[in-house]
Each structure stands twice: as C-alpha cells, then as structure tokens.
N, C-alpha and C positions, 0 to 999 in steps of 0.2 A: 420423639426427638428428631431434630434435623442436624446431622453432622455438618460442621463447618470446616473440617479438615481431618485427614487420616494420615498417620505417619507409621511406617514400619519400625518396629523395635527389634534390632538384631542382638542376640546374645553374643558377647565377646568376653574373652578372658581379662582384657585390659584395654580400656578405652584409648589411652594414650598410644599404646602399641598399635592398635587397629587404625588409628587416625591416618597414618601415612598411606595406607592402601586406599582408603575412601576419599582422601583429599588428593593425593598424588596421582593415583591411577584413574579414579572415577571423576575427579574434578569437582567434588562437593566441597567447595572452598570457603563457604560462608558459614561461620559458626553462629548457630542460633543461641546456644548456651552450652556450658560445660560445668556440670556439678561434680565432676570427678567420677562418679559411678554411672552417669548418663551424659552423653555427648550428642548434640543435635547438629547435623551438618546439612547444608543446602547447596544447590547449584546457584551460580550467580544470578540467573534469571528467576529463581524461586520456584521453578517448575518441578524440581526433584528434591526430596529430602529423605533423611534416614536418621534414626536414633540408635546409637550404639550403647548397649546397657551391659555393665559388668555384673551388677547385682542391685536390685531395687533397694533403696535406702530404708524404706519403712514397711513395704508390703511383704507378705510371706512367700510370694512367688513372683516371677517376672512375667510381664505381659508380652504378647507377640505384636501388638500394635496399640497405638494411642488414637482415640477418636475424640476430636475436639467437639464439645457440646455447647460452647458459648455460655449463655446465661440459663441454659436448660439442664444443667447437671443435676439439680435437685429433682426436677420432674422426671428425668431419665432414671434416676435411682428409684423413685416411687413406682415408675412403670415397670422396671426390672423386677421389683418385689411383687407387684401385682400379677405379673406373668409367671411368677414362681421360678425365676431364673436363679441360679446359684451365684450368690454374692461372695466373691473370694476375699475381698477387702472392702470394708464398709466405707461409706461416704466420709471423707476426711479432708480437713484443710491442712495442707502440708506447710512446713516451715519455709519452703522455697517459693511460696506464693501461688499454689494451685489448689483447686478443690477437685477431688477425684474419688472414684471407686473402681474396683475391678469386678467384672462379671465373667462367668464362664459361658461361652457360646455352646450351643448344642453339639458342635463337633469337638468340644474339649478345649479349644483355644481360649486363653485368658485375655480379655480386652480391657484396656485402661480407658475409662470414660472420664474425660478431664475438662476442666474449665480453667483457662489461663486468664490472668488479669487483662491481657490484650485481646482476648477473643471477642 
C-alpha cells in the first residue's frame, strides 16, 4: 500500500466543545467534515490537519490515526491478513461514504485504513 495521506485522530469528550481550542488557538479553521462524532479541521493552507473523535460510530474501538489508501484499501486489507496482523474492524463500506478497516500495529496502536470517495 502507498499511503496518500495521514491524519491524527485525537480522542475528545465532545467535538463541538473541543472545536474552539483547535480553531481559535491553533488556527485550524477549515472544516473538512463534521459527522458529530468526528470533526476534521485543517489549516487554511492545507498543510496541517487533525480529526477530533468523541467515539467511533461503528467500530468497536477508536483509532489513533487515519491512513488514506486511495484505491488500494482492498489490497491493503488482503496484505494485512496475509501478514497475520490483527484486524480490529473488518473491511466495511460506511454509510458516510468511506470504505475502511482497522488494524492493530505491533506497538498496539489501532490504525484506520480508509478510502474516501475523493482519494
């Protein structure tokens, strides 16, 4: 797989409440999307981004980062299985328009491997 982007997923109690700090203080003022439970904010030049996650809507655990896989999400899933990696959440097409799976890295971190329509 060749990652096309990586975004940190920060666990927050409430995305709306956390928004003021990340927008007001850090200047991440461009909203990529807001699904209520996950909010993507970016800098105006697009060089910095973060996702604030209160609780994943469908997966059993939250991930620490999202890795964009473009059109390679299926092959990445097959490769993860071939390598014997722990699949925490199986390859799923989500109602909000992404295809993704979660894998546990050897260090224990859970990674969201995702394909967006616009990847």
